[in-house]
N, C-alpha and C positions, 0 to 999 in steps of 0.2 A: 898256498894261501896262508896269510898270516893270522887269520882269525881261528879260534878254537871254540869247541862247543862244551857245554857241560850237561851232565844229567842225560836227559833223552836226546840230546843234539841241539837243544835250543837255549839261547841266552835268555833267561827269564827276568833279570833285574839287572839294574845298573851296577850293583855290587859285583857281579860276576864278570864285568868287564875291566880288565887291568889296563893300566895306561900303555898306549901304543899297541895293544892287541888287534885292534881293527886299524889298519892303515889306508891311507888314501888310494894305494895301489890295488887294495882288495875291492874297491867299489867301481864296477864298470861304468863307462860313461852312460848316462841317461838311464841307468837301472833304477833310479829313484826318482819318480816324477812328481810334479806338484799335486797331481790328483790323488796320490797316495798319502799326502800329509793331512792330518786332522786339523781342524780350526782355521782352515784357510780364510783370509779375508778378502776384501775387495779393493779396488784402486783407492789410494789415499789412506789405507789403513796401515798400522805398524804393529809388530809383535810386542806386547807390553807386559812387563812383569806384574803380577798381582800379590807380590809378598812372599816371605818365607813360608813353605809349606803349601803353597797354592800353585797350580799349573799356569803358565802365562797363556795369554789369549790375544787374539787379533783385535784391535780397537781403532776406531777412527781417530785421525789426527786432529786435534783441537783446531778451531778456526784461527787464521792467522790474526784476526782482529782482536783476539782475546776473549776469554770465556765470558766476560761481563759486558762487552761492547759489540754493537752491531754497525758496521759501516753502512750508511745510508746513501750519501751522495756528495759530489763536488759540483758546484755550479760555478762556472767561469763565463764571465760576460764576453760575448763576441763582438759588441759594440757598446758605445757609451750609454749607460742607462741610469735611471734615478733609483732603481730598486733592484735587488737580487733575491729572487724568490725560490723557495724550496719547492720540489715537485715530487719527491719520492718518499716522504714520511707516511703518507696513506694514514689508514685508520688503526694501524697496529699500536698496542699500548706499551709504552716504555716508562721506566721509573724516572727518566731524566734524559737530557740531551747535552751533548758536548759540541760547540760550534767553534771552529777556528777560521778567522777571517784575515784577508790580506787585500785590501783595496786602496785605490789611488784617486785622487781628485782630478777631474779634467780642469776645473777652475776653482774659484773660491766655493767652499762647501760648509755647512753648518749642521748641527744637530744630527750627527750620525749615530743610529742605533738600531734596534731590532723591534718588530711588532710581532705577536703572536696571534694566530687565527684570524689574521686580517683586522684586528682590532686596534684602531688608532684613536681611541678615546682618551684624552689626557688624564682624566680622573682615574684611570684603570691602571696607571703606572706610577710608582712611587720609589724613589732610590736616594741613597746617600752616596756622594761621590768625593773621593779624595783625589786631588791632582797635584803634581809637581811639574812646573814649567820653569825652566832654568834652575833657580835656587829658591823659588817662591812655591809654598805648599798652601793649598786652599781647600776648603771644605763647603759643600753646598748640598742642599736638599733639592732634587730635581723632580719636577712635575711636568712631564712632556707627553705628547701623543705617542711615545715610544719609550724603550728602554735605552738611554743615551749611553754610548760607549766611547766616545771620542775624549781626547786628553786636553784639548784647548777649545776655545770659542769658535774658531774658524780654521779650515784648511785652505791652503792656497794651491795653485796649480802644480801638480806633480808631487805634492805631499802624499804620504802613504800612512794609513792607519792598520796596525797589526795588533792581533790579540786573540783572546779566547773568551767564550761566554759559556756558562753553565747554567742550565735550566732544570729545576726540579718538576716532576710531574706526578705528584702524589695522587692518591685516591680522589675520586669526584667528590666535590663539595669543599676542597681545600684550595687556597690560593697557590700560585706558582712561583716559587723563589727564583730569583736570578742574580747572578753575580759575574763580573767581568774583570779582567786585567788587560791592559793594553799601552801601547806607546804610538807616538806620531813620529815619522821619520821623513827626511827629504834628502836630495842628493848632495847638499852642502849643509849638514846639520850644525847648527850654531847653539842649540840649547836642548836640554832634556825635556822631553814632554811625555809624562807617564800618568796612568790613572788606575785606580781600583773603584768599583762601583758595586754596591749591593742594594737590592730592593725586591719588590713583588709585582706581580701581574695579578689583578684581582679576579681574573677569569678562573672559573672552577671546573672547566671541561678539559678533556684531553687535548694535549697540544697536537694538532695535525698539520700546522703550516707555520713556517718561520720565514720572515722576510726581513732583509737588511734594506734600510731605507734612509732618508735624510730629510730635513726640513728645507734645505735650500741646496742647490747645486747637482753634479751629475758624477757617477762612478765612471772611471776610465775602463775602457775595453781591457780586459785580462785580469780585472778585479775578481775575486773568487771568495766563496765560503765553502767549508767542508763540515759535514754533519755526521755524528755518530748517535746511536740511541743506547741508553743504558738499559740493559736487560734486567727484568724483575726475577729475582732468584730466590 
Protein backbone atom coordinates (compact mmCIF):
# COMPACT_ATOMS: atom_id res chain seq x y z
CA UNK A 1 0.00 0.00 0.00
CA UNK A 2 1.26 3.52 -0.81
CA UNK A 3 -0.66 5.14 2.09
CA UNK A 4 0.88 5.64 5.51
CA UNK A 5 -0.66 6.38 8.88
CA UNK A 6 0.41 8.75 11.63
CA UNK A 7 -0.08 8.76 15.39
CA UNK A 8 -2.57 6.08 16.29
CA UNK A 9 -2.87 4.83 12.76
CA UNK A 10 -5.34 7.40 11.49
CA UNK A 11 -4.90 10.42 9.22
CA UNK A 12 -6.63 13.18 11.16
CA UNK A 13 -6.02 16.26 9.02
CA UNK A 14 -5.17 17.29 5.48
CA UNK A 15 -1.79 18.57 6.74
CA UNK A 16 -0.78 14.97 7.41
CA UNK A 17 -1.36 13.91 3.81
CA UNK A 18 1.68 14.49 1.60
CA UNK A 19 1.46 14.83 -2.16
CA UNK A 20 1.02 11.43 -3.87
CA UNK A 21 0.81 9.60 -0.49
CA UNK A 22 -2.62 8.17 -1.38
CA UNK A 23 -2.60 6.89 -4.94
CA UNK A 24 -5.40 5.82 -7.24
CA UNK A 25 -4.12 2.26 -6.92
CA UNK A 26 -4.72 2.39 -3.15
CA UNK A 27 -8.49 2.81 -3.57
CA UNK A 28 -10.38 -0.36 -4.41
CA UNK A 29 -13.15 -0.16 -6.96
CA UNK A 30 -16.48 0.82 -5.38
CA UNK A 31 -14.93 1.03 -1.92
CA UNK A 32 -16.15 4.64 -1.58
CA UNK A 33 -19.85 4.88 -2.35
CA UNK A 34 -22.12 7.89 -2.77
CA UNK A 35 -23.99 6.99 0.42
CA UNK A 36 -20.78 7.67 2.41
CA UNK A 37 -20.42 11.23 1.12
CA UNK A 38 -21.82 14.03 3.26
CA UNK A 39 -23.92 16.82 1.75
CA UNK A 40 -25.18 14.85 -1.22
CA UNK A 41 -27.58 16.82 -3.40
CA UNK A 42 -30.35 15.70 -5.70
CA UNK A 43 -30.85 15.81 -9.46
CA UNK A 44 -29.98 19.21 -10.99
CA UNK A 45 -27.79 20.17 -7.99
CA UNK A 46 -24.07 21.02 -8.23
CA UNK A 47 -21.23 21.20 -5.71
CA UNK A 48 -20.74 24.93 -5.13
CA UNK A 49 -17.95 26.90 -3.47
CA UNK A 50 -19.00 29.03 -0.49
CA UNK A 51 -15.79 31.07 -0.38
CA UNK A 52 -12.46 30.84 1.44
CA UNK A 53 -12.70 29.21 4.86
CA UNK A 54 -16.13 27.65 4.23
CA UNK A 55 -16.95 24.13 3.12
CA UNK A 56 -18.57 23.69 -0.29
CA UNK A 57 -22.19 22.59 -0.43
CA UNK A 58 -24.64 21.09 -2.90
CA UNK A 59 -26.91 23.76 -4.40
CA UNK A 60 -29.64 23.79 -7.00
CA UNK A 61 -28.65 24.99 -10.47
CA UNK A 62 -30.24 28.41 -11.19
CA UNK A 63 -33.10 28.42 -13.68
CA UNK A 64 -32.00 28.66 -17.31
CA UNK A 65 -34.38 31.60 -17.80
CA UNK A 66 -32.27 33.73 -15.47
CA UNK A 67 -32.64 34.69 -11.84
CA UNK A 68 -35.01 37.59 -12.48
CA UNK A 69 -37.17 36.29 -15.32
CA UNK A 70 -39.74 33.50 -15.54
CA UNK A 71 -40.64 32.21 -18.99
CA UNK A 72 -44.44 32.06 -19.21
CA UNK A 73 -45.40 30.98 -22.71
CA UNK A 74 -45.12 31.22 -26.47
CA UNK A 75 -48.37 31.44 -28.43
CA UNK A 76 -48.14 30.50 -32.11
CA UNK A 77 -51.18 30.79 -34.34
CA UNK A 78 -52.26 27.57 -36.05
CA UNK A 79 -54.60 29.48 -38.37
CA UNK A 80 -55.16 33.07 -39.50
CA UNK A 81 -56.57 35.12 -36.59
CA UNK A 82 -57.22 38.76 -35.71
CA UNK A 83 -55.85 38.35 -32.15
CA UNK A 84 -53.11 36.46 -30.30
CA UNK A 85 -54.21 35.93 -26.70
CA UNK A 86 -52.05 34.95 -23.71
CA UNK A 87 -53.31 32.04 -21.63
CA UNK A 88 -50.69 31.27 -18.96
CA UNK A 89 -50.05 34.51 -17.04
CA UNK A 90 -52.64 33.65 -14.41
CA UNK A 91 -52.89 35.63 -11.19
CA UNK A 92 -49.21 35.54 -10.15
CA UNK A 93 -47.85 39.03 -9.49
CA UNK A 94 -44.82 40.09 -11.52
CA UNK A 95 -42.99 43.40 -11.47
CA UNK A 96 -43.31 43.59 -15.24
CA UNK A 97 -43.41 41.64 -18.50
CA UNK A 98 -41.21 41.25 -21.55
CA UNK A 99 -43.03 40.38 -24.78
CA UNK A 100 -41.33 39.45 -28.06
CA UNK A 101 -43.49 39.37 -31.19
CA UNK A 102 -43.04 38.17 -34.76
CA UNK A 103 -46.23 38.50 -36.79
CA UNK A 104 -47.12 38.56 -40.47
CA UNK A 105 -50.10 40.08 -42.28
CA UNK A 106 -52.49 38.02 -44.40
CA UNK A 107 -53.57 41.16 -46.30
CA UNK A 108 -53.71 44.84 -45.46
CA UNK A 109 -53.47 45.51 -41.72
CA UNK A 110 -53.60 48.65 -39.61
CA UNK A 111 -53.27 49.68 -35.95
CA UNK A 112 -51.22 46.73 -34.69
CA UNK A 113 -50.72 46.68 -30.93
CA UNK A 114 -51.46 45.25 -27.49
CA UNK A 115 -54.29 45.50 -25.00
CA UNK A 116 -54.03 44.59 -21.31
CA UNK A 117 -56.66 42.75 -19.28
CA UNK A 118 -59.03 42.82 -22.30
CA UNK A 119 -59.37 46.61 -21.93
CA UNK A 120 -59.93 48.20 -25.36
CA UNK A 121 -61.02 51.65 -24.16
CA UNK A 122 -59.19 54.25 -26.25
CA UNK A 123 -58.93 56.80 -23.44
CA UNK A 124 -57.07 54.24 -21.30
CA UNK A 125 -54.00 54.20 -23.58
CA UNK A 126 -51.71 57.11 -24.40
CA UNK A 127 -48.30 57.03 -26.08
CA UNK A 128 -45.68 59.01 -27.99
CA UNK A 129 -44.36 57.28 -31.10
CA UNK A 130 -41.21 58.08 -33.07
CA UNK A 131 -41.09 56.46 -36.52
CA UNK A 132 -38.58 56.16 -39.35
CA UNK A 133 -39.93 55.27 -42.80
CA UNK A 134 -37.24 55.34 -45.50
CA UNK A 135 -35.47 58.59 -44.55
CA UNK A 136 -38.45 60.39 -43.03
CA UNK A 137 -38.69 60.69 -39.24
CA UNK A 138 -42.02 61.58 -37.68
CA UNK A 139 -43.42 61.86 -34.18
CA UNK A 140 -47.01 61.56 -33.02
CA UNK A 141 -49.10 61.31 -29.88
CA UNK A 142 -51.24 58.19 -30.19
CA UNK A 143 -54.62 57.60 -28.53
CA UNK A 144 -55.98 54.25 -29.70
CA UNK A 145 -58.00 51.44 -28.08
CA UNK A 146 -54.65 49.64 -27.68
CA UNK A 147 -50.91 50.34 -27.30
CA UNK A 148 -49.83 50.64 -30.93
CA UNK A 149 -46.49 49.05 -31.92
CA UNK A 150 -46.38 49.19 -35.70
CA UNK A 151 -43.89 51.35 -37.59
CA UNK A 152 -46.10 52.48 -40.45
CA UNK A 153 -49.76 53.26 -41.17
CA UNK A 154 -50.54 49.94 -42.81
CA UNK A 155 -49.03 46.54 -43.50
CA UNK A 156 -49.69 44.80 -46.80
CA UNK A 157 -49.83 41.07 -47.53
CA UNK A 158 -46.83 39.12 -46.17
CA UNK A 159 -45.30 42.14 -44.42
CA UNK A 160 -43.99 41.20 -40.95
CA UNK A 161 -43.83 43.22 -37.75
CA UNK A 162 -41.08 42.21 -35.30
CA UNK A 163 -40.10 43.75 -31.97
CA UNK A 164 -40.27 43.79 -28.20
CA UNK A 165 -42.69 45.26 -25.67
CA UNK A 166 -41.90 45.98 -22.00
CA UNK A 167 -44.75 46.41 -19.50
CA UNK A 168 -44.17 47.61 -15.94
CA UNK A 169 -46.52 46.19 -13.33
CA UNK A 170 -45.99 48.22 -10.15
CA UNK A 171 -48.04 48.18 -6.96
CA UNK A 172 -51.82 48.42 -7.15
CA UNK A 173 -52.99 51.99 -7.64
CA UNK A 174 -50.29 52.94 -10.18
CA UNK A 175 -50.56 53.23 -13.96
CA UNK A 176 -48.79 50.59 -16.06
CA UNK A 177 -45.90 51.91 -18.16
CA UNK A 178 -45.40 50.48 -21.66
CA UNK A 179 -42.55 50.85 -24.14
CA UNK A 180 -41.77 49.13 -27.43
CA UNK A 181 -39.25 48.99 -30.26
CA UNK A 182 -39.81 47.27 -33.57
CA UNK A 183 -39.58 47.19 -37.34
CA UNK A 184 -41.60 46.19 -40.40
CA UNK A 185 -40.02 43.85 -42.95
CA UNK A 186 -41.05 42.12 -46.17
CA UNK A 187 -39.58 39.70 -48.70
CA UNK A 188 -38.25 42.52 -50.89
CA UNK A 189 -37.52 45.37 -48.48
CA UNK A 190 -37.19 48.74 -50.18
CA UNK A 191 -37.29 50.99 -47.13
CA UNK A 192 -36.38 51.08 -43.48
CA UNK A 193 -39.48 51.11 -41.26
CA UNK A 194 -38.75 51.29 -37.54
CA UNK A 195 -40.31 52.74 -34.41
CA UNK A 196 -39.99 53.41 -30.70
CA UNK A 197 -43.05 54.03 -28.56
CA UNK A 198 -43.53 54.90 -24.88
CA UNK A 199 -46.70 55.45 -22.93
CA UNK A 200 -49.09 54.22 -20.27
CA UNK A 201 -52.17 52.15 -19.66
CA UNK A 202 -54.26 53.85 -16.98
CA UNK A 203 -55.38 50.54 -15.48
CA UNK A 204 -54.28 50.12 -11.87
CA UNK A 205 -54.80 46.37 -11.41
CA UNK A 206 -52.29 43.55 -11.87
CA UNK A 207 -51.78 42.52 -15.49
CA UNK A 208 -53.22 39.02 -15.94
CA UNK A 209 -53.90 39.01 -19.68
CA UNK A 210 -51.94 40.30 -22.69
CA UNK A 211 -53.48 40.31 -26.17
CA UNK A 212 -51.94 41.33 -29.49
CA UNK A 213 -54.65 42.70 -31.74
CA UNK A 214 -55.22 45.05 -34.67
CA UNK A 215 -57.73 47.65 -35.81
CA UNK A 216 -58.21 45.96 -39.18
CA UNK A 217 -56.82 42.87 -40.87
CA UNK A 218 -55.65 39.40 -39.86
CA UNK A 219 -52.46 37.87 -38.49
CA UNK A 220 -51.09 35.04 -40.62
CA UNK A 221 -50.83 31.47 -39.33
CA UNK A 222 -47.42 31.00 -37.68
CA UNK A 223 -47.42 34.49 -36.13
CA UNK A 224 -46.30 34.31 -32.50
CA UNK A 225 -45.63 36.16 -29.26
CA UNK A 226 -43.46 35.01 -26.32
CA UNK A 227 -43.90 36.33 -22.77
CA UNK A 228 -41.58 36.47 -19.74
CA UNK A 229 -42.53 37.65 -16.25
CA UNK A 230 -40.09 39.87 -14.33
CA UNK A 231 -39.82 38.51 -10.80
CA UNK A 232 -40.17 40.82 -7.83
CA UNK A 233 -36.93 40.57 -5.82
